[in-house]
GUFI-231643 format. One record per residue (C-alpha): residue in one letter; chain; residue number from 1; x negated, y negated, z. Coordinates in Angstrom, 2 decimals. Example, Ala and Ser with C-alpha at 12.3 -4.5 7.8 and 13.67 -1.06 7.14 Angstrom:
<atoms>
{atom A, A, 1, {-12.30, 4.50, 7.80}}
{atom S, A, 2, {-13.67, 1.06, 7.14}}
</atoms>
This chain:
<atoms>
{atom M, A, 1, {-3.77, 20.52, 7.42}}
{atom P, A, 2, {-5.49, 24.16, 6.14}}
{atom E, A, 3, {-6.20, 23.48, 2.22}}
{atom F, A, 4, {-3.76, 25.78, 0.56}}
{atom L, A, 5, {-0.95, 24.01, 2.48}}
{atom D, A, 6, {-1.65, 20.97, 1.02}}
{atom F, A, 7, {1.43, 20.62, -1.57}}
{atom L, A, 8, {2.72, 19.94, 1.83}}
{atom R, A, 9, {1.36, 16.49, 2.07}}
{atom Y, A, 10, {2.67, 13.24, 1.62}}
{atom A, A, 11, {0.19, 12.29, -0.12}}
{atom T, A, 12, {0.07, 15.13, -2.73}}
{atom L, A, 13, {3.82, 14.65, -3.24}}
{atom A, A, 14, {3.20, 10.56, -3.98}}
{atom S, A, 15, {0.70, 11.16, -6.57}}
{atom Y, A, 16, {2.96, 13.72, -8.77}}
{atom Q, A, 17, {4.97, 12.20, -11.42}}
{atom W, A, 18, {8.14, 13.45, -12.11}}
{atom A, A, 19, {10.51, 15.58, -14.95}}
{atom H, A, 20, {13.46, 14.64, -12.76}}
{atom P, A, 21, {13.17, 11.81, -9.86}}
{atom R, A, 22, {16.82, 11.52, -9.51}}
{atom L, A, 23, {17.29, 14.87, -8.24}}
{atom L, A, 24, {15.25, 14.19, -5.06}}
{atom L, A, 25, {18.18, 11.36, -3.83}}
{atom L, A, 26, {19.97, 15.20, -3.24}}
{atom L, A, 27, {17.45, 15.43, -0.02}}
{atom A, A, 28, {18.97, 13.29, 2.17}}
{atom V, A, 29, {22.33, 14.98, 0.93}}
{atom V, A, 30, {20.58, 18.53, 2.59}}
{atom P, A, 31, {21.40, 17.24, 6.40}}
{atom L, A, 32, {25.06, 16.00, 5.39}}
{atom L, A, 33, {25.99, 19.48, 4.38}}
{atom F, A, 34, {25.52, 21.07, 7.97}}
{atom V, A, 35, {27.49, 18.21, 9.34}}
{atom L, A, 36, {30.46, 18.50, 7.16}}
{atom R, A, 37, {30.06, 22.35, 8.38}}
{atom R, A, 38, {30.37, 21.51, 11.92}}
{atom L, A, 39, {32.80, 19.12, 11.20}}
{atom L, A, 40, {35.13, 21.96, 9.62}}
{atom A, A, 41, {34.31, 24.13, 12.34}}
{atom R, A, 42, {36.49, 21.67, 14.71}}
{atom G, A, 43, {39.03, 22.52, 12.97}}
{atom R, A, 44, {39.36, 26.16, 13.08}}
{atom P, A, 45, {40.90, 27.86, 15.48}}
{atom W, A, 46, {39.45, 28.94, 19.02}}
{atom V, A, 47, {38.33, 32.95, 20.24}}
{atom A, A, 48, {38.73, 33.33, 23.56}}
{atom V, A, 49, {35.45, 34.85, 24.88}}
{atom A, A, 50, {35.31, 36.51, 28.15}}
{atom A, A, 51, {31.98, 35.46, 30.50}}
{atom A, A, 52, {31.12, 36.25, 34.11}}
{atom P, A, 53, {32.59, 34.22, 37.10}}
{atom G, A, 54, {30.17, 31.17, 38.07}}
{atom P, A, 55, {29.11, 28.34, 35.92}}
{atom V, A, 56, {27.36, 29.34, 32.35}}
{atom R, A, 57, {23.37, 28.74, 33.11}}
{atom R, A, 58, {21.95, 26.68, 30.18}}
{atom D, A, 59, {18.92, 28.67, 28.49}}
{atom W, A, 60, {16.31, 27.06, 26.45}}
{atom S, A, 61, {16.52, 30.04, 24.53}}
{atom A, A, 62, {20.27, 29.06, 23.36}}
{atom A, A, 63, {18.45, 26.34, 21.27}}
{atom L, A, 64, {17.60, 29.59, 18.74}}
{atom R, A, 65, {20.96, 29.52, 17.26}}
{atom F, A, 66, {19.99, 26.41, 15.35}}
{atom G, A, 67, {17.09, 28.49, 13.35}}
{atom P, A, 68, {18.69, 29.49, 11.02}}
{atom D, A, 69, {20.16, 26.47, 9.99}}
{atom V, A, 70, {16.89, 24.62, 9.94}}
{atom V, A, 71, {15.28, 27.07, 7.85}}
{atom L, A, 72, {18.35, 26.90, 5.47}}
{atom G, A, 73, {17.90, 23.61, 5.07}}
{atom L, A, 74, {14.54, 23.50, 4.49}}
{atom A, A, 75, {14.87, 26.35, 1.84}}
{atom L, A, 76, {17.53, 23.85, -0.10}}
{atom S, A, 77, {14.87, 20.68, 0.04}}
{atom F, A, 78, {12.08, 22.89, -1.40}}
{atom G, A, 79, {14.79, 23.78, -4.22}}
{atom L, A, 80, {15.40, 20.52, -5.05}}
{atom V, A, 81, {11.93, 19.40, -5.11}}
{atom A, A, 82, {11.32, 22.20, -7.01}}
{atom L, A, 83, {13.96, 21.58, -9.40}}
{atom A, A, 84, {12.43, 17.97, -9.98}}
{atom R, A, 85, {9.50, 19.69, -11.58}}
{atom P, A, 86, {6.42, 17.70, -10.03}}
{atom Q, A, 87, {4.14, 17.46, -12.23}}
{atom R, A, 88, {0.43, 15.88, -12.71}}
{atom T, A, 89, {-0.82, 14.26, -16.13}}
{atom D, A, 90, {-4.22, 13.25, -16.70}}
{atom E, A, 91, {-4.75, 11.17, -20.11}}
{atom R, A, 92, {-8.04, 10.27, -21.96}}
{atom V, A, 93, {-8.21, 7.17, -24.02}}
{atom E, A, 94, {-10.81, 7.05, -26.86}}
{atom Q, A, 95, {-11.25, 4.27, -29.35}}
{atom A, A, 96, {-12.31, 3.35, -32.34}}
{atom G, A, 97, {-13.70, 0.85, -34.50}}
{atom R, A, 98, {-15.60, -1.56, -33.32}}
{atom G, A, 99, {-14.60, -5.45, -31.95}}
{atom L, A, 100, {-15.89, -8.63, -32.76}}
{atom D, A, 101, {-18.51, -10.65, -30.81}}
{atom L, A, 102, {-17.37, -13.72, -29.23}}
{atom V, A, 103, {-19.39, -16.71, -27.10}}
{atom L, A, 104, {-17.56, -18.98, -25.34}}
{atom A, A, 105, {-19.25, -22.65, -25.01}}
{atom L, A, 106, {-17.85, -24.95, -22.28}}
{atom D, A, 107, {-18.42, -28.22, -21.54}}
{atom V, A, 108, {-19.49, -28.73, -17.52}}
{atom S, A, 109, {-20.29, -32.58, -17.76}}
{atom G, A, 110, {-19.17, -35.28, -15.44}}
{atom S, A, 111, {-16.20, -36.05, -17.70}}
{atom M, A, 112, {-14.65, -32.69, -17.21}}
{atom E, A, 113, {-14.15, -33.34, -13.64}}
{atom I, A, 114, {-10.73, -36.11, -15.09}}
{atom A, A, 115, {-7.86, -35.03, -13.69}}
{atom D, A, 116, {-5.32, -35.64, -16.83}}
{atom L, A, 117, {-5.44, -31.72, -17.09}}
{atom R, A, 118, {-4.75, -30.24, -13.78}}
{atom P, A, 119, {-6.29, -30.36, -11.52}}
{atom T, A, 120, {-9.28, -30.91, -13.82}}
{atom R, A, 121, {-10.35, -30.18, -17.52}}
{atom L, A, 122, {-12.67, -27.82, -16.20}}
{atom E, A, 123, {-10.88, -25.99, -13.88}}
{atom A, A, 124, {-8.10, -25.87, -16.28}}
{atom A, A, 125, {-10.10, -24.84, -19.21}}
{atom K, A, 126, {-11.77, -21.62, -16.58}}
{atom R, A, 127, {-8.12, -20.55, -16.16}}
{atom I, A, 128, {-7.45, -20.55, -19.16}}
{atom A, A, 129, {-10.52, -19.03, -20.64}}
{atom A, A, 130, {-9.95, -16.34, -18.49}}
{atom D, A, 131, {-6.68, -14.76, -19.18}}
{atom F, A, 132, {-8.41, -15.17, -22.75}}
{atom I, A, 133, {-10.96, -13.09, -21.81}}
{atom D, A, 134, {-8.63, -10.59, -20.31}}
{atom S, A, 135, {-6.51, -10.16, -23.80}}
{atom R, A, 136, {-9.81, -9.55, -25.52}}
{atom A, A, 137, {-10.30, -5.74, -25.16}}
{atom G, A, 138, {-13.28, -3.81, -27.02}}
{atom D, A, 139, {-14.97, -7.53, -27.61}}
{atom R, A, 140, {-18.01, -8.11, -26.35}}
{atom L, A, 141, {-17.92, -11.35, -24.77}}
{atom A, A, 142, {-21.23, -14.13, -24.52}}
{atom L, A, 143, {-20.77, -17.27, -22.15}}
{atom V, A, 144, {-22.69, -20.33, -22.86}}
{atom A, A, 145, {-22.95, -23.46, -20.34}}
{atom F, A, 146, {-23.36, -27.23, -21.30}}
{atom A, A, 147, {-23.90, -31.09, -20.06}}
{atom G, A, 148, {-27.09, -32.46, -20.75}}
{atom E, A, 149, {-28.52, -28.84, -21.60}}
{atom A, A, 150, {-27.50, -25.79, -22.75}}
{atom Y, A, 151, {-27.72, -22.49, -20.44}}
{atom S, A, 152, {-26.60, -18.92, -21.32}}
{atom L, A, 153, {-25.03, -17.22, -17.93}}
{atom A, A, 154, {-23.91, -13.73, -19.37}}
{atom P, A, 155, {-25.18, -12.04, -22.37}}
{atom L, A, 156, {-22.68, -10.59, -25.16}}
{atom T, A, 157, {-20.97, -8.19, -23.03}}
{atom T, A, 158, {-17.90, -5.68, -22.24}}
{atom D, A, 159, {-18.31, -5.83, -18.58}}
{atom Y, A, 160, {-15.31, -8.57, -18.68}}
{atom D, A, 161, {-15.88, -8.63, -14.59}}
{atom L, A, 162, {-18.73, -9.79, -15.09}}
{atom L, A, 163, {-17.93, -12.69, -17.63}}
{atom R, A, 164, {-15.01, -13.72, -14.74}}
{atom E, A, 165, {-17.42, -14.26, -11.82}}
{atom G, A, 166, {-19.88, -16.44, -15.03}}
{atom L, A, 167, {-16.52, -18.34, -15.38}}
{atom A, A, 168, {-15.36, -18.99, -11.52}}
{atom S, A, 169, {-18.94, -19.72, -11.10}}
{atom L, A, 170, {-18.44, -22.89, -13.16}}
{atom R, A, 171, {-18.82, -26.49, -12.23}}
{atom V, A, 172, {-19.64, -30.12, -12.33}}
{atom G, A, 173, {-22.73, -31.17, -11.69}}
{atom L, A, 174, {-24.08, -27.30, -12.09}}
{atom I, A, 175, {-26.71, -28.34, -14.64}}
{atom A, A, 176, {-28.79, -31.47, -13.60}}
{atom A, A, 177, {-29.19, -33.42, -16.66}}
{atom D, A, 178, {-25.57, -35.10, -17.33}}
{atom G, A, 179, {-24.07, -35.70, -20.69}}
{atom T, A, 180, {-22.36, -33.75, -23.73}}
{atom A, A, 181, {-25.17, -31.38, -25.77}}
{atom I, A, 182, {-23.29, -30.00, -28.38}}
{atom G, A, 183, {-26.02, -29.25, -30.87}}
{atom T, A, 184, {-27.74, -27.58, -28.12}}
{atom A, A, 185, {-24.63, -25.73, -27.37}}
{atom L, A, 186, {-24.43, -24.18, -30.52}}
{atom G, A, 187, {-28.32, -23.76, -30.81}}
{atom V, A, 188, {-27.84, -20.97, -27.56}}
{atom A, A, 189, {-24.51, -19.82, -29.28}}
{atom I, A, 190, {-26.03, -19.05, -32.76}}
{atom N, A, 191, {-29.30, -17.32, -30.46}}
{atom R, A, 192, {-26.93, -15.24, -28.68}}
{atom L, A, 193, {-24.88, -13.93, -32.38}}
{atom R, A, 194, {-27.64, -14.18, -35.24}}
{atom A, A, 195, {-28.81, -10.38, -33.88}}
{atom S, A, 196, {-25.42, -8.99, -34.07}}
{atom T, A, 197, {-23.80, -5.99, -35.81}}
{atom A, A, 198, {-20.39, -6.82, -35.49}}
{atom R, A, 199, {-18.28, -7.41, -38.37}}
{atom S, A, 200, {-17.39, -10.58, -37.09}}
{atom R, A, 201, {-19.22, -13.23, -35.25}}
{atom V, A, 202, {-17.47, -16.18, -33.59}}
{atom C, A, 203, {-18.52, -19.07, -31.50}}
{atom I, A, 204, {-15.70, -21.46, -29.42}}
{atom L, A, 205, {-17.10, -24.37, -28.07}}
{atom L, A, 206, {-14.74, -26.63, -26.01}}
{atom S, A, 207, {-15.78, -30.23, -25.15}}
{atom D, A, 208, {-14.25, -33.31, -23.86}}
{atom G, A, 209, {-16.43, -36.16, -25.21}}
{atom E, A, 210, {-18.94, -36.61, -28.01}}
{atom S, A, 211, {-22.61, -35.50, -28.16}}
{atom N, A, 212, {-25.28, -37.60, -26.44}}
{atom A, A, 213, {-28.11, -35.68, -25.47}}
{atom G, A, 214, {-30.00, -32.82, -26.96}}
{atom S, A, 215, {-32.73, -32.58, -29.80}}
{atom L, A, 216, {-30.76, -30.51, -32.23}}
{atom D, A, 217, {-28.08, -32.86, -34.32}}
{atom P, A, 218, {-24.94, -30.66, -33.94}}
{atom L, A, 219, {-23.95, -30.74, -37.63}}
{atom L, A, 220, {-27.50, -29.26, -38.81}}
{atom A, A, 221, {-26.48, -26.52, -35.66}}
{atom A, A, 222, {-23.10, -25.66, -37.33}}
{atom H, A, 223, {-24.72, -25.13, -40.63}}
{atom L, A, 224, {-27.00, -22.60, -39.26}}
{atom A, A, 225, {-23.86, -21.41, -37.77}}
{atom H, A, 226, {-22.58, -20.72, -41.39}}
{atom A, A, 227, {-25.93, -19.36, -43.20}}
{atom F, A, 228, {-25.97, -16.88, -40.13}}
{atom G, A, 229, {-22.26, -15.93, -40.74}}
{atom I, A, 230, {-20.67, -17.46, -37.95}}
{atom R, A, 231, {-17.15, -18.38, -37.19}}
{atom L, A, 232, {-17.01, -22.23, -35.28}}
{atom Y, A, 233, {-14.15, -22.99, -33.58}}
{atom T, A, 234, {-14.22, -26.35, -31.82}}
{atom I, A, 235, {-11.77, -27.63, -29.13}}
{atom G, A, 236, {-11.05, -30.99, -27.91}}
{atom V, A, 237, {-9.93, -31.57, -24.61}}
{atom G, A, 238, {-8.33, -34.43, -22.61}}
{atom Q, A, 239, {-6.23, -37.88, -23.63}}
{atom D, A, 240, {-8.29, -40.73, -25.26}}
{atom G, A, 241, {-8.23, -44.20, -22.99}}
{atom F, A, 242, {-7.74, -45.35, -19.40}}
{atom V, A, 243, {-6.89, -41.78, -17.72}}
{atom P, A, 244, {-7.46, -41.04, -14.06}}
{atom Y, A, 245, {-10.79, -40.29, -12.35}}
{atom G, A, 246, {-11.28, -39.43, -8.32}}
{atom Q, A, 247, {-10.10, -42.72, -6.33}}
{atom D, A, 248, {-11.58, -45.76, -4.94}}
{atom S, A, 249, {-12.67, -46.62, -1.11}}
{atom L, A, 250, {-8.82, -47.56, -0.77}}
{atom G, A, 251, {-7.77, -44.44, -1.82}}
{atom R, A, 252, {-6.03, -45.41, -4.98}}
{atom P, A, 253, {-6.37, -43.90, -7.68}}
{atom R, A, 254, {-9.40, -44.85, -10.21}}
{atom Y, A, 255, {-8.80, -45.30, -14.14}}
{atom V, A, 256, {-11.86, -44.31, -16.33}}
{atom Q, A, 257, {-11.79, -44.82, -20.40}}
{atom T, A, 258, {-12.80, -41.78, -22.55}}
{atom R, A, 259, {-13.06, -40.93, -26.44}}
{atom L, A, 260, {-13.90, -37.95, -28.26}}
{atom D, A, 261, {-15.41, -37.75, -31.15}}
{atom E, A, 262, {-12.83, -36.03, -32.85}}
{atom T, A, 263, {-13.69, -36.29, -35.98}}
{atom A, A, 264, {-17.61, -35.13, -35.61}}
{atom M, A, 265, {-15.97, -32.08, -33.79}}
{atom R, A, 266, {-13.71, -31.63, -36.95}}
{atom Q, A, 267, {-16.62, -31.57, -39.88}}
{atom L, A, 268, {-18.44, -29.25, -37.35}}
{atom A, A, 269, {-15.70, -26.46, -37.26}}
{atom A, A, 270, {-15.75, -27.27, -41.03}}
{atom A, A, 271, {-19.01, -26.61, -41.85}}
{atom A, A, 272, {-18.91, -22.89, -40.15}}
{atom D, A, 273, {-15.23, -21.57, -41.71}}
{atom G, A, 274, {-13.40, -22.55, -38.28}}
{atom Q, A, 275, {-11.25, -25.00, -37.21}}
{atom F, A, 276, {-10.61, -27.51, -34.79}}
{atom F, A, 277, {-8.03, -27.65, -32.27}}
{atom R, A, 278, {-7.23, -30.29, -30.19}}
{atom A, A, 279, {-5.62, -30.47, -26.46}}
{atom T, A, 280, {-4.15, -33.10, -24.35}}
{atom D, A, 281, {-2.92, -30.78, -21.49}}
{atom A, A, 282, {-2.93, -27.36, -19.90}}
{atom A, A, 283, {-0.03, -25.83, -21.91}}
{atom G, A, 284, {-1.60, -27.51, -25.17}}
{atom L, A, 285, {-5.03, -25.99, -24.19}}
{atom R, A, 286, {-3.06, -22.50, -23.70}}
{atom E, A, 287, {-1.62, -22.75, -27.32}}
{atom V, A, 288, {-4.93, -23.58, -28.68}}
{atom F, A, 289, {-6.39, -20.42, -26.88}}
{atom G, A, 290, {-3.03, -18.05, -28.28}}
{atom Q, A, 291, {-3.99, -19.59, -31.53}}
{atom I, A, 292, {-7.62, -18.39, -31.76}}
{atom N, A, 293, {-6.90, -15.55, -30.62}}
{atom R, A, 294, {-4.09, -14.65, -33.30}}
{atom L, A, 295, {-6.50, -15.64, -35.57}}
{atom E, A, 296, {-9.54, -13.57, -34.64}}
{atom K, A, 297, {-7.76, -10.12, -33.89}}
{atom S, A, 298, {-9.95, -7.04, -33.76}}
{atom D, A, 299, {-9.87, -3.83, -35.61}}
{atom I, A, 300, {-9.84, -1.30, -33.23}}
{atom K, A, 301, {-7.17, 1.70, -32.76}}
{atom Q, A, 302, {-6.64, 3.24, -29.08}}
{atom F, A, 303, {-6.21, 7.08, -29.27}}
{atom R, A, 304, {-4.05, 8.69, -25.93}}
{atom Y, A, 305, {-4.08, 12.21, -25.06}}
{atom R, A, 306, {-1.85, 13.20, -22.34}}
{atom N, A, 307, {-2.13, 16.78, -20.91}}
{atom T, A, 308, {0.99, 17.28, -18.52}}
{atom V, A, 309, {0.82, 20.77, -15.74}}
{atom D, A, 310, {3.66, 21.59, -13.79}}
{atom V, A, 311, {2.98, 22.01, -10.54}}
{atom Y, A, 312, {6.36, 23.19, -9.08}}
{atom R, A, 313, {5.35, 26.32, -8.46}}
{atom P, A, 314, {4.37, 25.91, -5.07}}
{atom Y, A, 315, {7.90, 24.41, -3.93}}
{atom L, A, 316, {10.31, 27.53, -5.67}}
{atom W, A, 317, {7.76, 30.27, -3.92}}
{atom T, A, 318, {8.36, 28.51, -0.85}}
{atom A, A, 319, {11.95, 27.50, -1.46}}
{atom I, A, 320, {12.89, 31.47, -2.23}}
{atom A, A, 321, {10.52, 32.60, 0.51}}
{atom L, A, 322, {12.61, 30.29, 3.10}}
{atom W, A, 323, {15.85, 31.55, 1.73}}
{atom L, A, 324, {15.22, 35.05, 2.35}}
{atom L, A, 325, {13.81, 33.98, 5.69}}
{atom W, A, 326, {17.25, 32.79, 6.09}}
{atom L, A, 327, {19.15, 36.50, 4.84}}
{atom L, A, 328, {17.48, 38.20, 7.42}}
{atom L, A, 329, {18.00, 36.04, 9.79}}
{atom K, A, 330, {21.38, 35.92, 9.75}}
{atom G, A, 331, {21.24, 39.58, 10.23}}
{atom T, A, 332, {19.79, 39.14, 13.60}}
{atom F, A, 333, {21.35, 38.05, 17.34}}
{atom L, A, 334, {19.81, 34.37, 16.37}}
{atom S, A, 335, {23.02, 34.34, 14.04}}
{atom N, A, 336, {26.76, 33.53, 15.08}}
{atom P, A, 337, {29.14, 35.36, 13.38}}
{atom L, A, 338, {32.17, 33.56, 14.58}}
{atom E, A, 339, {30.99, 30.30, 12.94}}
{atom D, A, 340, {30.02, 32.48, 9.34}}
</atoms>
């Protein structure tokens, strides 16, 4: 289709916003008007017209008598489109202020495969952490995974797709050294945050056990975080006692005993001006992240600028042109004066 007829394409019409979209429903009424006129014409008295003897031969040119009706229908349709006021809107968003810098440290040790949170502790934490990331517009986030050792999987970034990919890659066994090196994980998080110039720096550490690996004492790491102005939130996940963990050789549920060092987790949070949260199921874990989300608000304001341009003119001029053409055709042999 030539470029100057681009306004007739369906893709162009679908891209518009409409000031009065309900008027477009009247397009379905346009053909009904001609059907109604036909029905009303049947009630009029017939006029006898003399014709040559013999059968009347049909010719393709007889279809031309419908031309004026087609032109009038198109004129009405374009007029309705113009009255609906198609518009193009350009929106520009500007942000003022700065978000906070936040490191999310997740435990990927073997015990995170326990199924007291469905489907497992780790999978539940990943899913809810992904929702948390989606809610932090404008903040820089980083991701740390730890077991017997700790590694940074994503630097401080606003590339949330990268963070979601990092979360999706987390699995039990990702780090060969098993165990729970909470102090080492805090050390890696502090290294990410200590050079930050954000107004607020936060670390969220999620684990289901007690620290039993690593060379850095967790409490010392928490005091270091406090010295660098980093606030620490600790989350303990899972239930204490005997919990289901896989199946035995006969397919029966196997139970293992787990214990969270809640006292130590509370001490870590208190040492760095944070809070400790306990989550024994997925709903509780979601509520914990919701509370942290409310506690750590970003000072970001968004300004939206919208520029709306009316684009009804091509449809209005087309409707007028077709209307004038219809008036012209009414005075030719194509019109049926007996009907009009």
